[in-house]
MDAnalysis code that builds the backbone (N, CA, C; Angstrom):
import MDAnalysis as mda
import numpy as np

u = mda.Universe.empty(534, n_residues=178, atom_resindex=np.repeat(np.arange(178), 3), trajectory=True)
u.add_TopologyAttr("name", ["N", "CA", "C"] * 178)
u.add_TopologyAttr("resid", np.arange(1, 179))
u.add_TopologyAttr("resname", ["MET", "ARG", "TRP", "LEU", "ALA", "MET", "LEU", "ALA", "ALA", "THR", "ALA", "ALA", "ALA", "ALA", "ALA", "SER", "THR", "PRO", "LEU", "ASP", "ALA", "ALA", "ALA", "THR", "PRO", "PRO", "THR", "GLY", "PHE", "HIS", "ARG", "VAL", "ARG", "ALA", "LEU", "GLU", "PRO", "ALA", "ALA", "THR", "TYR", "VAL", "ALA", "ARG", "LYS", "PRO", "VAL", "ARG", "ALA", "TRP", "CYS", "THR", "LYS", "THR", "TYR", "LEU", "GLY", "TRP", "ASP", "ALA", "TYR", "MET", "HIS", "ARG", "VAL", "MET", "GLY", "ASP", "SER", "PRO", "VAL", "PRO", "ASN", "GLY", "LEU", "ALA", "THR", "ALA", "GLY", "ALA", "ASP", "ASP", "LEU", "TYR", "LEU", "ALA", "PRO", "LEU", "GLU", "CYS", "ASP", "ASN", "LEU", "LEU", "PHE", "ALA", "THR", "ARG", "THR", "ALA", "SER", "VAL", "ALA", "ALA", "ILE", "LEU", "PRO", "ALA", "LEU", "ALA", "GLY", "PRO", "ILE", "GLU", "THR", "LEU", "THR", "HIS", "GLU", "ALA", "ILE", "HIS", "LEU", "ARG", "GLY", "GLU", "ALA", "ASP", "GLU", "ALA", "VAL", "THR", "ASP", "CYS", "ALA", "ALA", "MET", "ARG", "THR", "MET", "GLY", "ALA", "VAL", "ALA", "VAL", "ARG", "TYR", "PHE", "HIS", "VAL", "THR", "ARG", "GLY", "ALA", "GLU", "LEU", "LYS", "LYS", "LEU", "MET", "THR", "ALA", "ALA", "TRP", "ALA", "TYR", "HIS", "ARG", "SER", "GLY", "ARG", "ALA", "VAL", "TYR", "THR", "THR", "ILE", "CYS"])
u.atoms.positions = np.array([
    [27.911, -29.724, 35.427],
    [27.520, -28.591, 36.221],
    [28.476, -27.426, 36.023],
    [29.750, -27.770, 35.832],
    [30.751, -26.741, 35.646],
    [30.500, -25.933, 34.370],
    [30.060, -26.634, 33.293],
    [29.779, -25.926, 32.046],
    [28.601, -24.979, 32.205],
    [27.639, -25.310, 33.084],
    [26.519, -24.412, 33.353],
    [27.006, -23.110, 33.971],
    [27.949, -23.207, 34.903],
    [28.492, -22.006, 35.535],
    [29.230, -21.154, 34.505],
    [29.993, -21.798, 33.607],
    [30.709, -21.047, 32.582],
    [29.733, -20.395, 31.608],
    [28.665, -21.116, 31.245],
    [27.658, -20.560, 30.362],
    [26.969, -19.361, 31.006],
    [26.642, -19.482, 32.287],
    [26.003, -18.383, 33.006],
    [26.922, -17.169, 33.078],
    [28.203, -17.393, 33.338],
    [29.163, -16.290, 33.404],
    [29.310, -15.621, 32.039],
    [29.334, -16.420, 30.974],
    [29.437, -15.870, 29.626],
    [28.194, -15.055, 29.285],
    [27.030, -15.583, 29.625],
    [25.779, -14.870, 29.360],
    [25.717, -13.574, 30.147],
    [26.154, -13.603, 31.395],
    [26.134, -12.385, 32.225],
    [27.074, -11.343, 31.653],
    [28.235, -11.761, 31.185],
    [29.187, -10.813, 30.600],
    [28.608, -10.207, 29.329],
    [27.968, -11.034, 28.498],
    [27.367, -10.517, 27.266],
    [26.227, -9.557, 27.580],
    [25.423, -9.907, 28.568],
    [24.286, -9.066, 28.933],
    [24.749, -7.736, 29.506],
    [25.929, -7.710, 30.107],
    [26.395, -6.473, 30.707],
    [27.136, -5.591, 29.706],
    [27.304, -6.067, 28.468],
    [27.962, -5.282, 27.438],
    [26.899, -4.510, 26.674],
    [26.715, -3.227, 26.985],
    [25.636, -2.486, 26.330],
    [25.970, -2.174, 24.881],
    [24.933, -2.145, 24.062],
    [25.096, -1.712, 22.683],
    [24.992, -0.202, 22.647],
    [25.535, 0.380, 21.632],
    [25.466, 1.828, 21.450],
    [24.004, 2.244, 21.333],
    [23.510, 2.949, 22.328],
    [22.119, 3.382, 22.335],
    [21.865, 4.440, 21.265],
    [22.911, 5.072, 20.776],
    [22.763, 6.131, 19.786],
    [22.946, 5.616, 18.359],
    [22.795, 4.307, 18.154],
    [22.953, 3.746, 16.812],
    [21.994, 4.439, 15.852],
    [22.443, 4.677, 14.654],
    [21.629, 5.357, 13.653],
    [20.885, 4.328, 12.820],
    [19.562, 4.344, 12.870],
    [18.795, 3.378, 12.080],
    [18.718, 3.811, 10.621],
    [18.399, 2.868, 9.750],
    [18.133, 3.263, 8.365],
    [16.934, 4.220, 8.341],
    [16.842, 5.025, 7.317],
    [15.738, 5.973, 7.180],
    [14.396, 5.252, 7.320],
    [13.531, 5.778, 8.173],
    [12.195, 5.224, 8.373],
    [12.099, 4.120, 9.408],
    [13.221, 3.693, 9.986],
    [13.220, 2.629, 10.981],
    [13.308, 3.217, 12.387],
    [12.766, 2.489, 13.330],
    [12.868, 2.866, 14.738],
    [13.254, 1.620, 15.547],
    [13.932, 1.869, 16.642],
    [14.369, 0.763, 17.495],
    [13.186, 0.241, 18.291],
    [13.085, -1.079, 18.383],
    [11.971, -1.713, 19.093],
    [12.565, -2.544, 20.226],
    [12.753, -1.900, 21.363],
    [13.407, -2.536, 22.511],
    [12.612, -3.721, 23.063],
    [11.300, -3.733, 22.874],
    [10.479, -4.826, 23.403],
    [10.818, -6.168, 22.759],
    [11.398, -6.154, 21.570],
    [11.758, -7.397, 20.884],
    [13.205, -7.804, 21.139],
    [13.970, -6.930, 21.735],
    [15.389, -7.205, 21.934],
    [15.698, -8.325, 22.925],
    [14.929, -8.500, 24.004],
    [15.237, -9.636, 24.889],
    [15.154, -10.992, 24.175],
    [14.146, -11.192, 23.347],
    [14.021, -12.464, 22.616],
    [15.173, -12.628, 21.634],
    [15.491, -11.585, 20.895],
    [16.578, -11.664, 19.917],
    [17.924, -11.856, 20.614],
    [18.117, -11.198, 21.736],
    [19.357, -11.334, 22.506],
    [19.506, -12.756, 23.032],
    [18.416, -13.338, 23.515],
    [18.411, -14.716, 24.005],
    [18.881, -15.673, 22.909],
    [18.336, -15.514, 21.704],
    [18.684, -16.403, 20.598],
    [20.105, -16.137, 20.107],
    [20.468, -14.863, 19.950],
    [21.786, -14.511, 19.410],
    [22.913, -14.759, 20.410],
    [22.559, -14.876, 21.680],
    [23.540, -15.096, 22.750],
    [24.480, -13.907, 22.925],
    [23.954, -12.722, 22.591],
    [24.700, -11.481, 22.782],
    [23.697, -10.335, 22.674],
    [24.046, -9.155, 23.146],
    [23.119, -8.024, 23.023],
    [22.815, -7.709, 21.556],
    [21.557, -7.423, 21.293],
    [21.066, -7.201, 19.937],
    [20.170, -5.970, 19.919],
    [20.176, -5.253, 18.797],
    [19.217, -4.171, 18.563],
    [18.219, -4.663, 17.517],
    [16.939, -4.378, 17.765],
    [15.887, -4.734, 16.807],
    [15.321, -3.452, 16.207],
    [15.120, -3.468, 14.894],
    [14.634, -2.299, 14.170],
    [13.410, -2.669, 13.350],
    [12.441, -1.776, 13.320],
    [11.232, -1.962, 12.523],
    [10.908, -0.667, 11.796],
    [10.146, -0.806, 10.742],
    [9.600, 0.350, 10.039],
    [8.088, 0.202, 10.053],
    [7.382, 1.301, 10.022],
    [5.929, 1.240, 10.124],
    [5.236, 0.931, 8.793],
    [5.945, 1.099, 7.689],
    [5.295, 0.917, 6.390],
    [6.073, -0.055, 5.505],
    [5.340, -0.727, 4.632],
    [5.998, -1.594, 3.657],
    [6.705, -0.778, 2.581],
    [6.308, 0.452, 2.387],
    [7.015, 1.315, 1.453],
    [8.456, 1.513, 1.942],
    [8.608, 1.813, 3.230],
    [9.945, 1.967, 3.821],
    [10.714, 0.649, 3.846],
    [10.029, -0.431, 4.179],
    [10.660, -1.747, 4.229],
    [11.166, -2.152, 2.840],
    [10.293, -2.054, 1.850],
    [10.677, -2.450, 0.496],
    [11.819, -1.587, -0.043],
    [11.776, -0.293, 0.230],
    [12.847, 0.603, -0.237],
    [14.188, 0.189, 0.374],
    [14.187, -0.102, 1.674],
    [15.429, -0.511, 2.337],
    [15.905, -1.869, 1.805],
    [14.992, -2.821, 1.665],
    [15.372, -4.144, 1.178],
    [15.948, -4.068, -0.232],
    [15.340, -3.281, -1.092],
    [15.849, -3.165, -2.460],
    [17.211, -2.465, -2.478],
    [17.424, -1.530, -1.570],
    [18.726, -0.864, -1.476],
    [19.800, -1.857, -1.031],
    [19.438, -2.746, -0.085],
    [20.396, -3.708, 0.465],
    [20.535, -4.944, -0.423],
    [19.421, -5.426, -0.958],
    [19.414, -6.725, -1.634],
    [19.239, -6.653, -3.146],
    [19.037, -5.478, -3.701],
    [18.815, -5.369, -5.134],
    [17.478, -5.960, -5.534],
    [17.476, -6.774, -6.558],
    [16.229, -7.338, -7.078],
    [15.863, -8.686, -6.476],
    [16.565, -9.112, -5.444],
    [16.233, -10.376, -4.781],
    [14.840, -10.291, -4.175],
    [14.175, -11.436, -3.988],
    [12.872, -11.405, -3.323],
    [12.994, -10.756, -1.941],
    [12.014, -9.945, -1.583],
    [12.040, -9.217, -0.318],
    [11.653, -10.153, 0.822],
    [12.542, -10.333, 1.802],
    [12.248, -11.206, 2.945],
    [11.448, -10.467, 4.021],
    [11.062, -11.199, 5.055],
    [10.341, -10.611, 6.186],
    [11.280, -10.116, 7.280],
    [12.553, -10.434, 7.151],
    [13.546, -9.997, 8.122],
    [14.911, -9.979, 7.479],
    [15.847, -9.307, 8.156],
    [17.194, -9.216, 7.622],
    [18.178, -9.041, 8.770],
    [19.285, -9.764, 8.695],
    [20.401, -9.595, 9.624],
    [21.659, -10.083, 8.925],
    [22.752, -9.430, 9.211],
    [24.041, -9.826, 8.666],
    [24.725, -10.738, 9.666],
    [25.269, -11.842, 9.179],
    [25.937, -12.807, 10.064],
    [26.978, -12.104, 10.924],
    [26.860, -12.292, 12.239],
    [27.814, -11.752, 13.193],
    [27.567, -10.323, 13.623],
    [26.611, -9.640, 13.010],
    [26.323, -8.247, 13.362],
    [25.520, -8.165, 14.671],
    [25.080, -6.981, 15.020],
    [24.325, -6.765, 16.260],
    [22.907, -6.258, 16.023],
    [22.516, -6.068, 14.773],
    [21.222, -5.479, 14.445],
    [20.399, -6.411, 13.583],
    [19.094, -6.488, 13.892],
    [18.196, -7.216, 13.011],
    [17.047, -6.304, 12.639],
    [16.508, -6.545, 11.465],
    [15.464, -5.712, 10.894],
    [14.275, -6.592, 10.559],
    [13.071, -6.117, 10.916],
    [11.861, -6.893, 10.680],
    [10.840, -6.077, 9.915],
    [10.107, -6.762, 9.028],
    [9.050, -6.128, 8.247],
    [7.917, -5.684, 9.168],
    [7.100, -4.734, 8.718],
    [6.058, -4.168, 9.577],
    [5.085, -5.177, 10.197],
    [4.567, -6.113, 9.426],
    [3.594, -7.058, 9.984],
    [4.247, -7.977, 11.017],
    [5.494, -8.390, 10.770],
    [6.204, -9.210, 11.759],
    [6.329, -8.431, 13.061],
    [6.756, -7.178, 12.956],
    [6.890, -6.345, 14.160],
    [5.563, -6.183, 14.885],
    [4.531, -5.843, 14.145],
    [3.224, -5.619, 14.770],
    [2.728, -6.860, 15.503],
    [2.825, -8.026, 14.862],
    [2.363, -9.260, 15.509],
    [3.201, -9.609, 16.736],
    [4.511, -9.448, 16.638],
    [5.376, -9.745, 17.791],
    [5.135, -8.770, 18.939],
    [4.978, -7.504, 18.628],
    [4.706, -6.522, 19.691],
    [3.364, -6.803, 20.363],
    [2.357, -7.171, 19.579],
    [1.071, -7.545, 20.154],
    [1.245, -8.709, 21.131],
    [2.031, -9.703, 20.725],
    [2.235, -10.885, 21.570],
    [3.016, -10.553, 22.841],
    [3.880, -9.548, 22.816],
    [4.607, -9.192, 24.045],
    [3.694, -8.494, 25.045],
    [2.595, -7.906, 24.556],
    [1.698, -7.127, 25.427],
    [0.429, -7.883, 25.825],
    [0.217, -9.067, 25.283],
    [-1.034, -9.790, 25.470],
    [-0.794, -11.046, 26.286],
    [-1.603, -11.239, 27.311],
    [-1.428, -12.400, 28.176],
    [-1.806, -13.703, 27.475],
    [-2.780, -13.661, 26.571],
    [-3.198, -14.869, 25.865],
    [-3.130, -14.633, 24.363],
    [-2.339, -15.442, 23.686],
    [-2.192, -15.313, 22.234],
    [-2.843, -16.468, 21.493],
    [-3.648, -17.262, 22.194],
    [-4.239, -18.465, 21.602],
    [-4.975, -18.179, 20.295],
    [-5.679, -17.068, 20.207],
    [-6.478, -16.771, 19.022],
    [-5.633, -16.390, 17.809],
    [-4.397, -15.998, 18.016],
    [-3.578, -15.532, 16.893],
    [-2.351, -16.411, 16.637],
    [-2.334, -17.625, 17.168],
    [-1.150, -18.483, 17.023],
    [-0.691, -18.673, 15.579],
    [-1.590, -18.967, 14.628],
    [-1.101, -19.121, 13.258],
    [-0.442, -17.845, 12.718],
    [-0.940, -16.689, 13.119],
    [-0.365, -15.419, 12.666],
    [0.973, -15.127, 13.331],
    [1.264, -15.771, 14.439],
    [2.536, -15.562, 15.135],
    [3.645, -16.485, 14.648],
    [3.288, -17.564, 14.003],
    [4.293, -18.561, 13.603],
    [5.389, -17.948, 12.729],
    [5.013, -17.283, 11.664],
    [5.994, -16.676, 10.772],
    [6.839, -15.612, 11.454],
    [6.231, -14.670, 12.168],
    [7.023, -13.642, 12.827],
    [8.000, -14.176, 13.876],
    [7.584, -15.153, 14.683],
    [8.505, -15.706, 15.678],
    [9.630, -16.465, 14.986],
    [9.297, -17.199, 13.932],
    [10.328, -17.911, 13.185],
    [11.299, -16.919, 12.540],
    [10.781, -15.832, 11.996],
    [11.623, -14.823, 11.349],
    [12.560, -14.163, 12.352],
    [12.036, -13.744, 13.489],
    [12.890, -13.132, 14.513],
    [13.971, -14.116, 14.965],
    [13.576, -15.358, 15.186],
    [14.533, -16.379, 15.623],
    [15.576, -16.629, 14.539],
    [15.151, -16.723, 13.307],
    [16.052, -16.934, 12.166],
    [17.079, -15.803, 12.089],
    [16.606, -14.569, 12.135],
    [17.529, -13.426, 12.008],
    [18.484, -13.353, 13.195],
    [18.011, -13.682, 14.379],
    [18.886, -13.675, 15.563],
    [19.951, -14.764, 15.471],
    [19.640, -15.882, 14.844],
    [20.656, -16.928, 14.638],
    [21.734, -16.431, 13.673],
    [21.349, -15.654, 12.666],
    [22.368, -15.031, 11.817],
    [23.322, -14.184, 12.660],
    [22.793, -13.509, 13.662],
    [23.633, -12.636, 14.489],
    [24.660, -13.425, 15.292],
    [24.423, -14.706, 15.500],
    [25.425, -15.571, 16.142],
    [26.648, -15.745, 15.248],
    [26.452, -15.532, 13.942],
    [27.541, -15.700, 12.998],
    [27.230, -16.682, 11.883],
    [26.071, -17.313, 11.912],
    [25.699, -18.291, 10.884],
    [25.214, -17.563, 9.629],
    [25.823, -17.852, 8.492],
    [25.458, -17.187, 7.238],
    [24.569, -18.057, 6.348],
    [24.682, -19.366, 6.436],
    [23.934, -20.268, 5.569],
    [22.443, -20.204, 5.905],
    [21.621, -19.904, 4.897],
    [20.182, -19.730, 5.130],
    [19.491, -21.021, 5.566],
    [19.838, -22.140, 4.965],
    [19.188, -23.407, 5.315],
    [19.565, -23.844, 6.729],
    [20.829, -23.722, 7.084],
    [21.273, -24.062, 8.439],
    [20.581, -23.143, 9.443],
    [20.511, -21.860, 9.109],
    [19.875, -20.881, 9.995],
    [18.400, -21.198, 10.185],
    [17.700, -21.494, 9.102],
    [16.264, -21.755, 9.212],
    [15.985, -23.031, 9.986],
    [16.797, -24.049, 9.787],
    [16.610, -25.288, 10.533],
    [16.845, -25.042, 12.030],
    [17.891, -24.290, 12.347],
    [18.159, -23.957, 13.753],
    [17.019, -23.122, 14.334],
    [16.463, -22.236, 13.527],
    [15.338, -21.421, 13.996],
    [14.129, -22.292, 14.320],
    [13.879, -23.291, 13.491],
    [12.743, -24.179, 13.750],
    [12.937, -24.959, 15.051],
    [14.170, -25.317, 15.351],
    [14.444, -26.051, 16.594],
    [14.407, -25.135, 17.817],
    [14.637, -23.849, 17.641],
    [14.760, -22.905, 18.752],
    [13.484, -22.126, 19.031],
    [12.658, -21.927, 18.029],
    [11.557, -20.979, 18.174],
    [10.490, -21.375, 19.195],
    [10.322, -22.648, 19.478],
    [9.348, -23.050, 20.495],
    [9.704, -22.476, 21.861],
    [10.971, -22.559, 22.231],
    [11.419, -21.988, 23.509],
    [11.261, -20.479, 23.510],
    [11.539, -19.840, 22.388],
    [11.392, -18.387, 22.271],
    [9.924, -17.995, 22.428],
    [9.036, -18.742, 21.772],
    [7.602, -18.453, 21.835],
    [7.073, -18.542, 23.260],
    [7.499, -19.573, 23.979],
    [7.032, -19.758, 25.359],
    [7.626, -18.693, 26.278],
    [8.910, -18.452, 26.127],
    [9.618, -17.547, 27.043],
    [9.261, -16.074, 26.835],
    [9.043, -15.648, 25.582],
    [8.900, -14.216, 25.304],
    [7.568, -13.785, 24.703],
    [6.769, -14.720, 24.184],
    [5.570, -14.321, 23.464],
    [4.289, -14.964, 24.000],
    [4.281, -15.349, 25.246],
    [3.083, -15.811, 25.957],
    [2.413, -17.042, 25.353],
    [3.157, -17.868, 24.663],
    [2.626, -19.133, 24.158],
    [2.804, -20.158, 25.273],
    [1.750, -20.891, 25.584],
    [1.851, -21.892, 26.645],
    [2.248, -23.240, 26.047],
    [2.953, -24.031, 26.847],
    [3.339, -25.383, 26.427],
    [2.080, -26.218, 26.244],
    [2.196, -27.253, 25.480],
    [1.054, -28.136, 25.238],
    [0.365, -27.782, 23.928],
    [-0.962, -27.692, 23.975],
    [-1.753, -27.508, 22.754],
    [-1.412, -26.216, 22.019],
    [-1.189, -25.122, 22.745],
    [-0.850, -23.861, 22.075],
    [0.474, -23.970, 21.329],
    [1.481, -24.502, 21.996],
    [2.786, -24.628, 21.360],
    [2.711, -25.571, 20.160],
    [1.958, -26.642, 20.283],
    [1.797, -27.580, 19.165],
    [1.131, -26.888, 17.986],
    [0.098, -26.098, 18.239],
    [-0.596, -25.367, 17.173],
    [0.353, -24.362, 16.509],
    [1.132, -23.658, 17.312],
    [2.103, -22.700, 16.774],
    [3.129, -23.409, 15.895],
    [3.670, -24.509, 16.381],
    [4.720, -25.212, 15.639],
    [4.180, -25.871, 14.367],
    [2.937, -26.313, 14.382],
    [2.319, -26.844, 13.169],
    [2.262, -25.747, 12.104],
    [1.846, -24.560, 12.515],
    [1.803, -23.419, 11.584],
    [3.221, -23.018, 11.157],
    [4.170, -23.094, 12.077],
    [5.555, -22.722, 11.759],
    [6.167, -23.684, 10.733],
    [5.901, -24.980, 10.881],
    [6.434, -25.933, 9.908],
    [5.808, -25.719, 8.537],
    [4.530, -25.367, 8.499],
    [3.886, -25.053, 7.207],
    [4.533, -23.805, 6.603],
    [4.795, -22.812, 7.427],
    [5.469, -21.581, 6.985],
    [6.861, -21.920, 6.450],
    [7.586, -22.726, 7.187],
    [8.941, -23.121, 6.788],
    [8.915, -23.850, 5.444],
    [8.027, -24.841, 5.312],
    [7.975, -25.644, 4.087],
    [7.541, -24.829, 2.870],
    [6.852, -23.702, 3.098],
    [6.410, -22.873, 1.973],
    [7.515, -21.943, 1.478],
    [8.645, -21.936, 2.166],
    [9.748, -21.055, 1.800],
    [10.517, -21.537, 0.584],
    [11.380, -20.664, 0.104],
    [12.244, -21.010, -1.027],
    [13.230, -22.089, -0.606],
    [13.720, -22.836, -1.587],
    [14.628, -23.973, -1.320],
    [15.877, -23.560, -0.546],
    [16.345, -22.356, -0.737],
    [17.543, -21.901, -0.035],
    [17.355, -21.975, 1.488],
    [16.101, -21.945, 1.953],
    [15.792, -22.010, 3.386],
    [15.423, -23.418, 3.857],
    [14.974, -24.266, 2.966],
    [14.312, -25.502, 3.389],
    [15.077, -26.786, 3.091],
    [16.253, -26.724, 2.537],
    [16.924, -27.948, 2.075],
    [17.493, -28.816, 3.178],
    [17.685, -28.304, 4.375],
    [18.325, -29.096, 5.424],
    [17.322, -29.791, 6.336],
    [16.267, -29.098, 6.738],
    [15.297, -29.779, 7.611],
    [13.885, -29.607, 7.111],
])
């Protein structure tokens, strides 16, 4: 019970530490505050979420940051405070934050929720992609229920079935641990 009180105090202190509201986004990106509670929950610290409206902007930024590496659906630097999501991930997640029932779009939400969770785990300080992705798979069910209107039971099972298929379709750098 004592560790619960310490965890609550740590979480309250982190939540009360505001991030710089005047942070400068990369060209073409905008801050998406509606996704920050979920990312903050996973990262265990305040987080800023950034999205771009077009894949032209997303691809340009990814190539600037990553060179010729395959373009991912999200990006975060281990230990940082900012995560970046591709346009479709952002659109699907924002839809889920505004919709009371997401049952019809569960397969389309699996990848975006996993991506947001994965990138937020990087913000905790984890750099290894396989460790991060495995942790994301273990964490994303709680994130889906708490922040994206997925109900426990059949909906969550359907989401996680799609998420495991999404995970297994990834490159080996993401899938070697779980």
